C-alpha positions in Angstrom: 15.2 -10.3 2.0 13.1 -9.3 5.2 10.0 -7.3 5.6 8.4 -6.1 9.1 5.2 -4.8 9.4 6.3 -1.3 11.7 2.6 -0.7 12.0 -1.1 -1.3 10.6 -4.4 -1.0 11.9 -4.1 -4.2 14.2 -1.2 -5.4 16.3 0.6 -9.3 17.2 0.8 -8.0 20.0 3.2 -6.3 22.7 3.6 -3.0 23.7 3.5 -1.8 19.6 1.3 0.7 19.0 -1.6 0.4 16.0 -3.0 3.3 14.2 -5.7 3.5 10.9 -2.5 3.1 8.1 0.4 1.6 6.6 4.2 1.6 6.6 6.4 -1.4 5.7 10.0 -2.1 6.0 12.2 -3.5 3.3 15.8 -4.9 4.2 16.7 -6.2 0.6 21.2 -7.3 0.5 22.6 -4.3 2.0 20.0 -1.3 1.5 16.8 -0.9 3.4 13.2 0.5 2.5 10.1 1.7 3.8 6.8 1.3 2.1 4.3 4.0 3.4 4.2 5.6 6.6 1.5 5.4 8.1 -0.7 8.6 9.1 1.8 9.7 12.4 4.4 9.0 13.5 4.0 5.7 15.5 5.6 4.0 12.8 8.9 5.4 13.9 8.2 4.7 17.4 7.5 1.3 16.7 10.8 1.0 14.6 12.3 1.7 17.6 11.0 -0.8 19.9 11.9 -3.4 16.5 15.5 -1.8 16.2 14.8 -0.6 13.2 17.1 2.3 13.0 14.8 5.0 10.8 17.5 7.5 9.8 19.0 5.4 7.8 16.5 4.5 5.4 17.3 4.3 2.0 14.2 5.0 0.4 11.3 5.5 0.3 8.1 4.6 -1.3 4.5 6.3 -0.9 2.2 4.3 -2.7 -0.5 7.0 -3.2 -1.6 10.2 -1.7 -4.2 9.2 1.1 -2.9 10.6 5.0 -2.7 6.8 6.5 -0.4 6.6 4.1 2.0 10.0 3.6 1.1 11.2 6.9 4.2 10.0 8.4 6.6 11.9 6.1 7.3 15.2 8.3 8.1 12.7 11.0 10.1 11.7 8.9 12.1 13.7 7.6 12.5 15.0 11.5 15.3 12.0 11.7 16.1 11.2 8.4 18.3 13.4 6.1 19.2 11.2 3.2 16.3 9.3 1.5 14.4 10.3 -1.6 10.8 9.6 -2.1 9.0 7.9 -4.9 5.8 8.7 -5.6 3.6 9.2 -8.5 3.2 12.2 -10.2 0.0 12.7 -9.4 0.1 12.1 -5.4 1.4 16.2 -5.6 -2.3 16.8 -6.4 -5.1 16.4 -3.5 -8.2 13.6 -2.9 -10.9 13.2 -0.6 -13.9 11.7 0.5 -17.4 12.2 0.5 -18.5 11.0 4.3 -21.8 11.4 5.6 -23.0 14.2 2.9 -19.6 16.1 3.5 -17.0 16.5 1.8 -13.1 15.9 3.3 -9.6 16.6 2.5 -7.9 13.2 2.7 -4.5 13.6 1.0 -1.2 14.4 2.6 -0.5 18.5 3.2 0.8 20.3 0.0 3.4 22.0 1.0 5.2 19.4 2.4 6.4 18.7 -1.5 7.8 22.3 -1.5 10.0 22.2 1.6 11.5 19.6 0.9 11.3 19.3 -2.8 14.8 18.1 -3.1 13.9 15.1 -1.3 11.0 13.4 -4.1 11.3 11.8 -7.3 8.5 11.7 -8.6 7.3 8.7 -10.9 4.8 8.8 -14.5 4.5 5.1 -14.9 7.6 3.0 -13.8 10.6 2.9 -12.3 13.2 0.6 -11.4 15.7 1.2 -8.4 17.8 -2.0 -7.9 15.9 -5.1 -7.8 12.9 -3.0 -6.6 10.6 -2.1 -9.5 8.1 0.4 -9.1 5.1 -0.1 -11.4 1.6 1.2 -12.2 -1.0 -0.9 -13.6 -1.1 -0.9 -17.3 -4.6 -3.6 -17.0 -7.2 -0.9 -15.7 -10.2 -3.4 -16.3 -12.6 -1.1 -14.3 -14.4 -3.8 -13.4 -12.2 -4.9 -10.4 -11.7 -1.5 -9.9 -12.5 -0.6 -6.0 -16.6 -0.2 -5.2 -15.2 2.5 -2.4 -17.7 5.8 -4.1 -16.5 7.6 -1.8 -13.4 8.5 -2.7 -13.0 11.4 -4.7 -10.4 14.2 -7.0 -11.4 17.6 -8.1 -11.3 17.9 -11.6 -12.8 21.7 -13.3 -13.5 22.7 -9.7 -16.0 19.9 -9.5 -15.5 16.7 -7.4 -15.9 13.6 -9.2 -14.6 9.8 -8.6 -11.1 9.7 -8.1 -9.0 7.4 -10.2 -6.2 6.7 -8.8 -3.6 8.1 -10.8 -1.8 8.8 -7.8 -1.4 4.8 -6.9 1.8 2.7 -7.7 2.9 -0.3 -6.2 6.2 -2.3 -5.9 7.5 -5.5 -7.3 10.7 -6.9 -5.4 12.6 -9.1 -7.4 14.5 -11.5 -4.7 15.3 -15.7 -5.4 13.8 -15.9 -9.3 10.6 -14.6 -8.1 8.7 -10.9 -8.1 7.0 -10.3 -5.2 4.6 -7.3 -5.3 3.6 -5.3 -1.9 0.4 -3.1 -2.6 -0.7 -0.5 -0.1 -4.5 -0.2 -1.1 -5.0 -1.7 -4.5 -7.3 0.9 -5.2 -7.6 0.2 -9.3 -7.4 -3.5 -8.1 -5.5 -6.5 -7.5 -6.2 -8.8 -9.8 -5.2 -5.5 -12.3 -2.0 -5.2 -10.5 -1.3 -9.6 -10.9 -1.7 -9.5 -14.5 0.5 -6.2 -14.5 3.7 -8.0 -12.9 3.1 -10.8 -15.4 3.1 -8.9 -18.1 5.7 -6.2 -17.4 7.8 -8.8 -15.1 8.1 -12.5 -17.1 9.5 -14.1 -14.2 6.7 -16.0 -12.0 4.7 -13.9 -8.6 6.1 -15.1 -5.4 5.2 -13.5 -2.3 2.5 -11.2 -2.0 1.5 -8.5 0.4 -2.0 -6.6 -0.8 -4.7 -4.2 1.0 -8.0 -5.2 -0.7 -9.8 -1.9 -0.1 -12.8 -4.0 1.1 -13.5 -2.7 4.4 -16.8 -1.2 5.4 -17.6 -0.2 9.3 -14.7 -0.8 10.8 -14.0 -3.8 9.4 -17.1 -5.7 10.4 -18.2 -5.7 6.5 -17.5 -4.9 3.2 -17.4 -1.9 0.7 -18.3 -3.9 -2.6 -20.8 -5.9 -3.9 -21.3 -10.0 -3.6 -20.6 -11.0 -7.2 -17.2 -8.7 -7.3 -15.8 -9.8 -4.0 -16.1 -13.6 -5.8 -14.9 -12.6 -9.0 -11.6 -10.8 -7.4 -11.5 -14.2 -4.8 -12.1 -16.8 -8.1 -8.8 -14.3 -10.6 -7.0 -14.7 -7.0 -7.3 -18.4 -6.1 -6.2 -19.1 -10.2 -3.2 -17.1 -9.5 0.1 -18.7 -9.4 1.5 -16.9 -6.3 3.1 -18.2 -3.4 1.0 -17.0 -0.3 -1.0 -13.8 0.1 -0.7 -11.6 3.4 -3.1 -8.9 3.3 -3.7 -6.2 6.4 -4.9 -2.8 6.4 -7.8 -1.8 4.0 -9.0 -5.7 3.6 -10.4 -5.9 6.9 -11.5 -9.2 8.8 -14.5 -10.0 7.5 -13.6 -9.6 3.8 -9.9 -11.6 5.0 -12.5 -14.0 7.1 -14.2 -14.8 4.2 -11.0 -15.1 1.2 -9.9 -17.4 4.0 -12.4 -19.9 3.6 -12.3 -20.1 -0.1 -8.1 -19.6 -0.3 -7.4 -21.7 2.9 -3.8 -21.4 3.4 -3.4 -19.3 0.9 -4.1 -16.2 2.5 -3.0 -15.0 5.9 -3.7 -11.2 8.0 -0.7 -10.0 9.0 -0.6 -7.0 11.9 2.0 -4.6 13.5 5.0 -6.2 14.7 5.2 -9.4 12.5 7.8 -10.0 10.4 8.0 -12.4 6.7 10.8 -13.4 6.2 12.3 -14.7 2.0 
């Protein structure tokens, strides 16, 4: 199995472009997949430079309805005419953030669902496609939910805290292990990994995950030190081969994690490849 980071907030170098967003190309057996599509068409431009044919993608998984993960869908549909797009049922709703006292919409274009209705597969809780498990966490310990209080949804005409019911992650079975890919882990990477342990009773291998700890452009953390420490300790205890983090984790949080977890964790950037 091969995974290429088509776009991420940072880049490894060269002529690729980076943006605040995430898109991963996954090649397994004779199938080709995407997890998320960034916020624009940058992932398509980078894919071309990396030798990845977006028109040949078999399926797309959208982790949640935030613009930096779903915004590139319009561009994707212009070059790919066959792939189904899998996402949570609740992703059809609209989501918001409160920035400097102003509430702004941060979800994708609502009309895209009606325009390309035949391309979407809406998942309620879980779904299996070949050796890929599309999952929602069942270990919903709110103590491990991300602490970003800016994120909102609309309920009965009021803005309330987003419970991230529109979020999903995937597990890929390969070489006797389950490899976990979770783009932002708003409901908590600890909950996600414990869900995998309970639902799929084979060892966890590699983990690729944004941990949603970034603040001030990655120069600070958006959570308390107690929360950070509890997540770090749980990751230290969990049995996994390697953790690759990115995007919403932020470099400040990554460096703190790296001090404790050492070689168990690395940061991945635009253009890098992981082989399993």
